[in-house]
C-alpha positions, -999 to 999 in steps of 0.1 A, spaced: 589 -576 -364 554 -583 -350 540 -568 -319 551 -593 -293 586 -578 -293 574 -543 -286 583 -529 -252 562 -505 -231 567 -495 -195 549 -522 -175 532 -495 -153 514 -478 -182 476 -482 -186 458 -488 -219 422 -479 -224 405 -500 -251 371 -486 -260 348 -512 -275 370 -537 -258 343 -565 -258 339 -561 -296 355 -581 -324 387 -560 -328 387 -545 -293 386 -579 -275 415 -592 -296 436 -561 -288 427 -565 -251 437 -602 -251 471 -594 -268 478 -566 -242 469 -589 -213 491 -617 -227 520 -593 -229 515 -584 -192 501 -548 -195 474 -531 -176 442 -527 -195 409 -509 -189 379 -517 -211 350 -493 -219 320 -510 -235 283 -507 -233 278 -542 -249 255 -529 -276 275 -548 -301 303 -562 -279 299 -595 -261 309 -609 -227 318 -641 -246 345 -623 -264 363 -618 -231 359 -654 -218 395 -664 -225 409 -634 -207 413 -638 -169 388 -615 -152 414 -602 -128 437 -590 -156 415 -561 -168 393 -534 -155 358 -531 -170 337 -500 -172 302 -508 -185 293 -474 -201 285 -455 -233 308 -432 -252 279 -409 -257 282 -399 -220 311 -374 -216 313 -381 -179 318 -418 -186 345 -409 -211 363 -387 -186 362 -414 -159 375 -440 -184 405 -418 -194 416 -411 -158 453 -421 -154 454 -436 -189 485 -435 -211 472 -448 -244 437 -449 -257 429 -475 -284 395 -463 -296 376 -491 -313 341 -483 -300 317 -476 -329 289 -490 -348 300 -507 -380 282 -518 -412 275 -497 -442 239 -509 -448 230 -505 -411 242 -469 -412 219 -462 -442 190 -475 -421 200 -456 -389 219 -425 -398 210 -406 -366 224 -433 -344 256 -434 -363 260 -396 -359 255 -399 -321 277 -429 -316 305 -427 -341 309 -389 -343 297 -375 -310 310 -405 -291 345 -402 -307 346 -365 -301 337 -371 -264 366 -396 -262 391 -372 -278 381 -343 -255 382 -366 -224 416 -378 -235 428 -342 -239 415 -332 -205 430 -362 -187 464 -358 -203 465 -390 -223 498 -395 -242 484 -408 -274 449 -414 -289 448 -442 -316 415 -445 -333 398 -468 -358 389 -454 -392 379 -473 -423 387 -479 -459 351 -467 -466 364 -431 -465 378 -436 -501 342 -436 -513 336 -434 -550 373 -431 -559 382 -457 -585 420 -454 -581 438 -485 -571 456 -491 -548 439 -468 -523 464 -442 -511 460 -416 -483 452 -382 -497 433 -396 -528 398 -400 -514 366 -397 -533 331 -388 -521 318 -410 -493 289 -433 -501 273 -440 -467 266 -424 -433 291 -449 -418 318 -437 -442 310 -401 -434 313 -407 -397 348 -421 -402 358 -391 -424 346 -367 -397 365 -387 -370 397 -382 -391 391 -345 -394 386 -342 -356 418 -363 -351 438 -339 -372 423 -309 -355 429 -322 -320 465 -327 -328 470 -293 -344 449 -272 -320 452 -290 -287 484 -311 -289 466 -344 -284 487 -370 -303 462 -388 -325 467 -415 -351 440 -428 -373 440 -463 -387 420 -470 -418 411 -507 -415 405 -527 -447 380 -555 -442 393 -571 -410 385 -607 -403 394 -633 -376 384 -648 -343 355 -633 -323 339 -618 -354 301 -623 -352 288 -645 -380 251 -639 -371 225 -613 -382 217 -594 -413 247 -571 -410 274 -598 -404 306 -595 -424 310 -619 -453 338 -642 -441 324 -653 -408 289 -655 -423 302 -677 -452 322 -699 -429 292 -705 -405 267 -712 -433 291 -736 -451 298 -755 -419 260 -758 -416 258 -770 -452 238 -739 -463 242 -717 -493 254 -682 -485 242 -651 -504 267 -632 -524 256 -596 -530 262 -587 -566 282 -609 -591 310 -617 -567 335 -598 -588 339 -571 -562 374 -571 -546 387 -565 -511 420 -562 -492 409 -587 -465 431 -581 -434 437 -606 -406 431 -594 -370 468 -600 -360 479 -573 -384 454 -548 -369 467 -555 -334 502 -549 -346 492 -516 -362 475 -503 -330 505 -511 -308 531 -497 -332 510 -466 -335 515 -460 -298 552 -461 -301 556 -443 -335 577 -411 -335 559 -378 -330 563 -370 -367 536 -397 -373 509 -380 -353 479 -361 -367 478 -385 -397 458 -414 -409 472 -447 -423 459 -476 -444 460 -508 -424 458 -539 -446 480 -566 -460 482 -549 -493 465 -578 -512 434 -581 -533 409 -609 -534 377 -612 -554 347 -622 -533 339 -652 -555 374 -664 -552 373 -661 -514 341 -681 -515 358 -709 -536 388 -708 -512 365 -713 -482 347 -742 -499 381 -758 -507 394 -755 -471 361 -767 -456 358 -795 -482 323 -783 -492 307 -783 -527 278 -758 -522 268 -732 -548 262 -697 -535 231 -677 -541 236 -643 -559 216 -614 -547 214 -577 -555 243 -553 -549 242 -535 -516 238 -497 -517 268 -478 -504 293 -505 -510 326 -498 -526 332 -520 -557 370 -525 -554 394 -520 -525 432 -526 -523 455 -507 -500 488 -490 -505 504 -495 -470 537 -478 -477 529 -448 -455 522 -471 -425 554 -490 -432 575 -459 -433 560 -439 -404 546 -466 -380 570 -494 -387 540 -515 -397 550 -548 -413 520 -572 -415 530 -608 -410 497 -625 -419 487 -629 -455 451 -636 -464 459 -673 -468 476 -675 -434 448 -657 -417 419 -676 -433 433 -709 -422 435 -698 -386 401 -682 -388 385 -714 -401 401 -734 -373 387 -710 -347 352 -710 -361 352 -748 -365 362 -753 -329 339 -727 -314 308 -736 -335 312 -772 -324 313 -760 -288 283 -738 -293 303 -707 -284 290 -684 -312 
């Protein structure tokens, strides 16, 4: 069962932090489409107004503010039932360049949000974590409780978020659930800039008949996860039984694609014959990633509908349309 069949009380209020970002805007759009009340908190440091353009403006409340401000977090959590906390700075290489900012935004900002949620009596706090917490562990598939040493400041911030999540459930009774996303892709993901994710960057460059750069030999593997599966996980986490709280869960499809094969698939679907350029490996990157999603299946009822192949076709169609319209 996907998320469209889930039933919440129509009077409840969702807060989506980072609601103008890639993942947050998709969650917001899904909630609005389902008829629920939504409040967005975003300071537009990485989020974009354009990501909200398909959502009627009278269907959501917007607070333009920063999670580093505790007062803003308190105001944002007032009368909220569920917090879906997506606000963060992503990118492993960017975190290596700006570790202090990642500490302030991803750790202090998340702690601000948890404490504000606790003080305002939020029912449940669902937050974004990352597969990067598995660090240098070579075990496959990746399974909760079998983490290695983290390899970047970004990964460390997510590991600390998880510890705070467990602590806030145990010490303060705030129902937290952490979702370890595995390489999410789909509509609204920014293809521009030096820190852009590979799938949107590859698609844009191929559509422009340019050669993308593949860092390393292309034999690194990832559990690429379509955005619809992530929306499902967030909403099911809100309705999961109390026995599921205080825990973290792998959110992926449970597949594994080598980057060079992903590139070939994109060339095939886009009908392009362009050779990539191979560059140096990026420091802090995990070599291989593949998720065991059995814990999320069992405790959250998570049952992802979109395989990589299903998701990549929808993603290509979205980028092809929006690049033609000049929207990204």
